[in-house]
C-alpha positions as CSV (number, residue, x, y, z in Angstrom):
1,X,0.3,-0.1,-0.2
2,X,0.8,3.5,-0.8
3,X,2.6,5.6,2.3
4,X,0.3,8.8,3.1
5,X,2.8,11.0,1.6
6,X,2.7,9.5,-1.9
7,X,-1.2,9.4,-1.5
8,X,-0.8,13.2,-0.7
9,X,1.2,13.8,-3.6
10,X,-1.0,11.9,-5.7
11,X,-4.2,13.6,-4.5
12,X,-3.0,16.6,-4.8
13,X,-1.5,16.6,-8.4
14,X,-4.7,14.8,-9.8
15,X,-7.4,16.9,-7.2
16,X,-9.3,18.2,-10.7
17,X,-9.5,15.3,-12.9
18,X,-9.3,12.0,-10.7
19,X,-10.6,10.9,-7.2
20,X,-8.8,7.5,-5.6
21,X,-11.0,5.0,-5.2
22,X,-9.7,2.0,-2.7
23,X,-11.8,-1.1,-2.8
24,X,-11.9,-3.9,-0.8
25,X,-12.6,-6.6,-2.5
26,X,-12.1,-10.7,-2.4
27,X,-8.9,-12.6,-3.7
28,X,-11.8,-14.2,-6.6
29,X,-12.6,-10.1,-7.7
30,X,-8.2,-9.1,-7.9
31,X,-8.2,-12.2,-9.7
32,X,-10.4,-11.7,-12.1
33,X,-9.2,-8.0,-12.7
34,X,-5.7,-9.2,-12.9
35,X,-7.0,-11.6,-15.8
36,X,-9.2,-8.9,-17.6
37,X,-5.9,-6.7,-17.7
38,X,-4.2,-9.9,-19.2
39,X,-6.5,-10.5,-21.5
40,X,-7.4,-7.0,-22.8
41,X,-3.6,-5.7,-22.4
42,X,-4.7,-3.2,-19.8
43,X,-2.2,-1.5,-17.8
44,X,-3.0,-3.9,-14.6
45,X,-6.3,-3.7,-12.2
46,X,-6.9,-0.2,-11.8
47,X,-7.7,0.1,-15.9
48,X,-9.4,-3.3,-15.4
49,X,-12.0,-1.3,-13.1
50,X,-12.1,1.3,-15.2
51,X,-12.7,-0.7,-18.8
52,X,-15.2,-3.0,-16.7
53,X,-17.4,0.4,-16.3
54,X,-16.7,1.5,-19.5
55,X,-17.9,-1.9,-20.9
56,X,-20.9,-1.7,-19.1
57,X,-21.9,1.6,-19.7
58,X,-21.5,0.7,-23.6
59,X,-24.2,-2.1,-22.8
60,X,-26.2,0.0,-21.0
61,X,-26.5,2.3,-23.8
62,X,-26.9,-0.4,-26.6
63,X,-29.8,-1.7,-24.3
64,X,-31.4,1.4,-25.3
65,X,-32.0,0.4,-28.7
66,X,-30.8,-3.6,-29.0
67,X,-33.2,-6.1,-27.7
68,X,-30.8,-8.4,-27.7
69,X,-28.0,-6.5,-25.7
70,X,-31.2,-5.3,-23.1
71,X,-31.7,-9.1,-22.8
72,X,-28.2,-10.0,-21.9
73,X,-28.0,-7.2,-19.3
74,X,-31.2,-8.4,-17.7
75,X,-30.0,-11.9,-17.7
76,X,-26.4,-10.6,-16.3
77,X,-28.1,-8.3,-13.8
78,X,-30.4,-11.3,-12.5
79,X,-27.4,-13.5,-12.4
80,X,-25.2,-11.1,-10.4
81,X,-27.8,-10.3,-7.7
82,X,-28.3,-14.1,-7.3
83,X,-24.7,-15.0,-6.5
84,X,-23.6,-11.6,-5.1
85,X,-22.9,-13.2,-2.1
86,X,-19.7,-14.8,-3.9
87,X,-18.7,-11.5,-5.1
88,X,-19.5,-9.0,-1.7
89,X,-16.1,-8.2,0.1
């Protein structure tokens, strides 16, 4: 974990464009993020999180006019909510 000084420098440098997000997650999630980063040639877990939100947002937008995308999103939402205890920190 970064030192308090390093975190303060990061926050100062990026104050207007970024917010730091520290998330507690199960090892499974960390491993999944590493796999996503590797599979899509991303720069680590932080970029994998960004990519996952990008994909989710893109699917939401597609679902507005694409019935198949909407069906897939609904299936994924149902599956996640059914199994959310697996993913909860």
